[in-house]
C-alpha positions in Angstrom: 0.0 -0.1 0.1 2.8 2.4 0.8 4.4 1.7 -2.7 1.0 2.5 -4.4 0.8 5.8 -2.5 4.3 6.7 -3.4 3.5 5.8 -7.0 0.6 8.2 -7.1 2.8 10.8 -5.6 5.4 10.6 -8.2 2.9 10.6 -10.9 1.3 13.7 -9.5 4.7 15.3 -9.4 5.6 14.3 -13.0 2.3 16.1 -14.2 3.2 19.1 -12.1 6.8 19.6 -13.3 5.7 19.4 -17.1 3.2 22.3 -16.6 4.6 25.6 -17.6 3.9 28.8 -15.9 2.0 31.4 -17.9 4.2 34.0 -19.5 4.6 37.2 -17.8 4.1 40.0 -20.3 6.6 42.3 -18.1 9.3 40.0 -19.4 9.0 41.4 -23.0 9.4 44.9 -22.0 13.1 45.4 -21.8 13.1 48.6 -23.7 11.6 52.0 -23.5 10.4 51.5 -27.3 8.5 48.1 -26.2 7.1 49.9 -23.2 5.8 52.7 -25.3 4.3 50.5 -28.0 2.7 48.4 -25.1 1.1 51.4 -23.5 0.0 52.8 -26.8 -1.8 49.7 -27.6 -3.5 49.8 -24.2 -4.7 53.4 -24.7 -6.1 52.5 -28.2 -8.2 49.9 -26.4 -10.3 52.8 -24.3 -10.6 50.0 -21.7 -9.5 51.7 -18.4 -9.2 48.2 -16.8 -6.9 47.1 -19.5 -5.0 50.5 -19.2 -4.5 49.9 -15.4 -3.3 46.5 -16.1 -0.9 47.4 -18.7 0.6 50.1 -16.4 1.0 47.5 -13.8 2.8 45.1 -16.1 5.1 48.2 -17.1 5.6 48.8 -13.3 6.7 45.2 -12.6 9.0 45.3 -15.7 10.7 48.4 -14.3 10.8 47.0 -10.9 8.2 48.1 -8.2 11.1 49.1 -5.8 12.5 51.5 -8.4 9.0 52.8 -9.3 8.2 53.3 -5.5 11.5 55.5 -5.1 10.9 57.6 -8.3 7.2 58.4 -7.3 7.3 58.5 -3.4 4.7 56.0 -3.2 5.1 53.0 -0.9 6.3 49.8 -2.5 2.8 48.3 -1.8 0.7 51.0 -3.3 1.6 50.2 -7.0 1.0 46.4 -6.4 -2.4 47.1 -4.7 -3.5 49.9 -7.1 -2.7 47.9 -10.3 -3.8 44.4 -8.9 -6.8 42.6 -10.4 -9.2 44.3 -8.0 -7.2 47.4 -7.9 -8.7 50.8 -8.4 -5.8 53.3 -9.0 -6.4 56.9 -8.2 -5.4 59.5 -11.1 -2.6 60.6 -8.7 -0.9 57.1 -8.7 -1.6 56.4 -12.3 0.2 59.6 -13.4 3.1 59.1 -10.9 3.6 55.5 -12.1 3.3 56.5 -15.6 5.9 59.4 -15.4 8.5 57.2 -13.5 9.4 55.1 -16.5 9.1 58.0 -18.8 5.6 57.4 -20.3 4.1 60.7 -21.4 0.4 61.2 -21.5 -0.6 63.8 -24.4 -3.9 65.0 -25.8 -4.9 65.4 -29.3 -8.0 66.0 -31.2 -9.7 63.0 -32.6 -9.9 62.7 -36.2 -13.7 62.3 -36.4 
């Protein structure tokens, strides 16, 4: 009986080891150009939730500690604000945007 239990544990471990963790989009944001393109796409979506999520990804790519130092926010604030259930304030959003060099501009629509 102990052998059977051990066999099941090994089979479960084998299945666990073959699974891959989902890719983190922050890993693809190694340059300012990649960050700018990523955020431009998010803004074009006109989806505030997606924009907040994208900004959280950018903050992770740059490093939350660095973002916190540059913005004067606590390290936990960006994590909370840009989490799945977060609701970032405009102050937090603007601070986190400017830290990695993202500019928010306004222009008249073409229509």
